[in-house]
C-alpha positions in Angstrom: 1.9 31.3 79.3 1.4 27.5 78.9 -0.9 26.7 81.5 -4.3 28.3 81.9 -6.3 28.4 85.1 -9.9 28.0 85.1 -10.5 31.6 85.8 -8.4 32.6 82.6 -10.4 30.0 80.5 -13.6 31.6 81.4 -12.1 35.1 80.7 -12.9 35.4 76.9 -16.4 34.1 77.2 -16.8 36.9 79.8 -15.3 39.4 77.9 -17.6 38.9 75.0 -20.6 39.6 77.0 -19.3 42.7 78.8 -18.8 46.2 77.3 -15.4 47.9 76.8 -16.1 50.3 79.8 -16.6 47.4 82.1 -13.2 45.8 81.0 -11.4 49.2 81.2 -13.0 49.7 85.1 -12.0 46.2 86.0 -8.5 46.3 84.6 -7.9 49.5 86.8 -9.3 47.8 89.8 -7.0 44.9 89.1 -4.1 47.0 88.6 -5.0 48.7 91.9 -5.2 45.4 93.7 -1.9 44.3 92.2 -0.4 47.7 93.8 -1.7 46.7 97.3 -5.1 48.3 97.4 -8.2 46.0 98.4 -11.2 46.9 96.3 -14.3 47.0 98.1 -17.7 45.3 97.2 -19.2 48.5 96.5 -16.6 48.9 93.6 -18.0 45.7 92.1 -21.6 46.7 92.6 -20.9 50.1 91.0 -19.2 48.3 87.8 -22.1 45.9 87.8 -24.6 48.5 87.7 -23.3 49.6 84.3 -22.9 46.2 82.7 -24.5 42.9 84.2 -24.6 41.1 87.4 -22.0 41.0 90.3 -21.3 37.4 89.5 -20.3 38.2 86.0 -18.2 41.1 86.9 -16.4 38.9 89.6 -15.6 36.2 86.9 -14.4 38.8 84.8 -12.4 40.5 87.6 -10.8 37.2 88.6 -9.8 36.4 85.1 -8.0 39.6 84.5 -6.4 39.5 87.8 -5.1 36.0 87.3 -3.9 36.8 83.8 -1.7 39.8 85.0 -0.3 37.8 88.1 0.7 35.0 85.7 2.2 37.4 83.2 3.9 39.5 86.2 5.5 36.3 87.4 7.7 36.2 84.0 10.7 38.1 84.3 10.4 41.6 82.6 13.5 40.8 80.3 11.8 37.3 79.2 8.3 38.5 78.5 8.4 40.1 75.0 5.4 42.4 73.8 4.8 40.5 70.8 4.9 37.1 72.2 2.6 38.4 74.9 0.1 39.6 72.4 0.3 36.3 70.6 -0.4 34.5 73.8 -3.5 36.6 74.3 -4.7 35.9 70.8 -4.4 32.1 71.5 -6.2 32.6 74.7 -9.1 34.2 72.5 -8.9 37.6 74.2 -10.8 40.0 71.9 -8.2 42.2 69.8 -9.8 45.3 71.2 -8.8 44.6 74.9 -5.1 43.5 74.0 -3.7 47.1 73.8 -4.9 47.8 77.2 -3.5 44.7 78.9 -0.1 45.2 77.0 -0.1 49.0 78.3 -0.3 47.6 81.7 2.5 45.1 81.4 4.9 47.2 79.3 3.9 50.8 80.1 4.9 53.1 83.0 2.8 51.1 85.6 5.1 48.0 85.3 7.6 49.3 87.8 5.2 50.0 90.6 3.5 46.5 89.8 6.9 44.9 90.4 7.7 46.9 93.3 4.3 46.0 94.9 4.7 42.3 94.1 8.2 42.2 95.6 7.0 44.1 98.6 4.0 41.6 99.2 6.1 38.7 98.9 6.9 36.6 102.1 10.5 37.0 103.4 12.7 35.1 105.4 14.6 36.8 108.4 18.1 37.8 107.5 21.2 37.3 109.6 22.2 40.5 111.1 24.9 39.4 113.6 26.9 36.5 114.0 29.4 36.1 117.0 31.3 33.1 117.8 34.0 31.7 120.2 36.0 28.6 120.8 35.8 27.1 124.0 38.0 24.0 124.9 36.9 21.4 127.4 40.1 20.7 129.6 38.6 17.9 131.8 35.5 16.3 132.8 34.4 14.6 136.1 35.1 11.3 134.4 38.3 12.2 132.3 41.5 14.3 133.6 42.3 15.5 130.1 39.8 16.1 127.3 41.2 19.0 125.4 38.1 19.0 122.9 37.4 22.1 121.5 33.7 23.3 120.5 32.5 26.4 118.7 29.7 28.5 120.3 27.6 30.5 118.1 25.1 33.3 118.3 22.9 34.2 115.6 20.8 37.5 115.5 18.3 37.6 113.0 16.4 40.6 111.5 13.5 39.7 113.5 15.4 40.4 116.8 15.3 36.6 117.4 18.7 35.3 119.0 19.6 31.8 118.3 22.6 30.3 120.4 24.1 26.7 119.8 27.2 24.8 120.0 29.0 23.1 117.2 31.5 20.3 117.9 34.7 20.8 116.1 34.2 17.6 113.9 30.7 19.0 112.8 32.3 22.4 112.1 34.7 20.9 109.9 31.9 19.1 108.0 30.6 22.8 107.0 
C-alpha cells in the first residue's frame, strides 16, 4: 500500500482516541458496507453514543473503509498476510487492531467481500449474437457494373440493444 489517502492518514490518530469496542463495531459496519449493505445514520449515532461524536466516528469509519477497499483491490495471491501486517504497522495502526483487520482480509469473509466487489463493479454489455451477410452491389444508377461486395453485420448485446452496420470489404480486411 504505497499511497495513503487523507482518510487513511487520519486513521491512526482517530484510533488512539477511540476504544476497541468502537473499532470492532465500525469494522463490522465497514464489512457490511463492502458486502453491499448501506449503513444508516442511526448506526453511527448508536456507536457514537458509546464513544465520542458522530464526526469522530465517521472519520474512523471512512478510514477503515478506505483501508479495506485499498487492500481488497490487491489480488488475493499478491497480498500476503505478513506484508499486510507490516504495512499496517508502517501506517501506525495500533497493534491491538491489526488482528481484526487481518481476519477480515484473510479470514472466511474474504470470499464474500470479493464476490460483492465484483458484483458491484460496472459492467459493459456483452455480445450475445452476431449475424452477418455479404451483399454485392451489381450496378448503380451511374455505373452499369460495380460488383462491389460489402458486409452487413448485426450485433445483439446483452442489454437487448441491436446494432446494425455495413462494412466495406476493404475495411473488413483491415480488421
